[in-house]
C-alpha positions as CSV (number, residue, x, y, z in Angstrom):
1,M,18.5,19.7,74.6
2,E,19.8,17.5,71.9
3,V,17.9,14.9,70.0
4,V,18.9,12.3,67.3
5,F,16.4,10.8,65.0
6,E,15.8,9.6,61.4
7,S,13.1,11.3,59.3
8,E,12.0,11.4,55.7
9,L,12.5,14.6,53.7
10,W,9.2,16.0,52.4
11,L,8.1,18.9,50.2
12,W,5.9,21.6,51.6
13,E,2.7,21.3,49.6
14,A,2.1,25.1,49.5
15,R,5.6,25.7,48.0
16,K,6.3,22.6,45.9
17,V,7.4,24.7,43.0
18,E,10.1,26.3,45.1
19,S,11.0,22.9,46.6
20,W,10.9,23.9,50.3
21,T,12.0,20.7,51.9
22,F,11.6,19.7,55.5
23,V,12.0,16.8,58.0
24,S,9.6,16.4,60.9
25,L,10.8,15.9,64.4
26,P,9.2,12.9,66.2
27,V,5.9,13.8,67.9
28,D,7.0,12.8,71.4
29,V,10.2,14.8,71.0
30,S,8.2,17.8,69.8
31,A,5.9,17.6,72.8
32,E,8.9,17.5,75.1
33,I,10.4,20.6,73.4
34,R,7.1,22.4,73.7
35,D,7.0,21.6,77.4
36,R,10.6,22.7,78.0
37,A,10.2,25.9,76.0
38,G,7.2,26.9,78.2
39,G,5.9,29.4,75.7
40,L,9.3,30.7,74.6
41,S,9.4,31.2,70.9
42,R,10.3,33.6,68.1
43,G,8.5,34.5,64.9
44,F,5.9,31.9,63.8
45,G,6.5,30.0,67.0
46,S,10.0,29.1,66.0
47,L,12.9,28.0,68.2
48,R,16.6,28.3,67.2
49,V,18.6,25.1,66.6
50,R,21.9,23.8,65.6
51,V,21.5,20.9,63.1
52,T,23.8,18.1,61.8
53,I,23.0,15.9,58.9
54,G,25.9,13.8,57.7
55,G,29.0,16.0,57.5
56,S,26.9,19.3,57.4
57,T,26.2,21.4,60.5
58,W,24.3,24.7,60.4
59,R,22.0,27.0,62.5
60,T,18.4,27.4,61.6
61,S,15.0,27.3,63.3
62,I,12.3,24.7,63.8
63,F,8.7,25.6,63.4
64,P,5.5,24.1,65.0
65,D,3.2,22.3,62.5
66,G,-0.2,21.8,64.0
67,G,-1.3,19.4,61.3
68,R,1.7,17.1,62.0
69,K,1.6,17.8,65.8
70,A,5.4,18.2,65.5
71,Y,8.1,20.7,64.9
72,V,9.4,20.8,61.3
73,L,12.9,21.6,60.2
74,P,13.7,23.2,56.9
75,V,16.6,21.5,55.0
76,K,18.1,24.1,52.7
77,R,19.2,23.2,49.1
78,A,22.9,23.6,49.9
79,I,22.7,20.9,52.6
80,R,20.6,18.6,50.4
81,K,23.1,18.9,47.6
82,A,26.1,18.4,50.0
83,E,24.6,15.3,51.5
84,S,23.0,14.0,48.3
85,L,19.5,14.1,49.7
86,E,16.1,14.7,48.0
87,A,12.5,14.5,49.0
88,G,11.6,10.9,50.0
89,D,15.1,10.1,51.3
90,I,15.6,9.2,55.0
91,A,18.1,11.3,56.9
92,A,19.8,10.8,60.2
93,V,19.4,14.2,62.0
94,T,20.8,15.7,65.2
95,V,19.0,18.7,66.5
96,E,20.3,20.8,69.4
97,V,17.7,23.3,70.6
98,V,19.7,26.5,71.3
99,D,16.8,28.5,72.9
100,L,16.5,26.0,75.8
């Protein structure tokens, strides 16, 4: 399953000092992923994904966030630097869920 969307980068409140930065997948897409996964998950409810933002592609995991009712995707510092992104910026994101 592959989805393309735009999302604002945000800092995780609990780790602001360490600048853990994420984007949220759309709520409707997250619901579809949950349905398709059918309970399949790894640690912390994660699913493996391949992600592209700009010219950068990497493998990581998405994690369920009950408060947002959506999966969230960590965007590591090297990607943010390569793509000139910081919290508050809007990024075009392609996510391919590898576990489905």
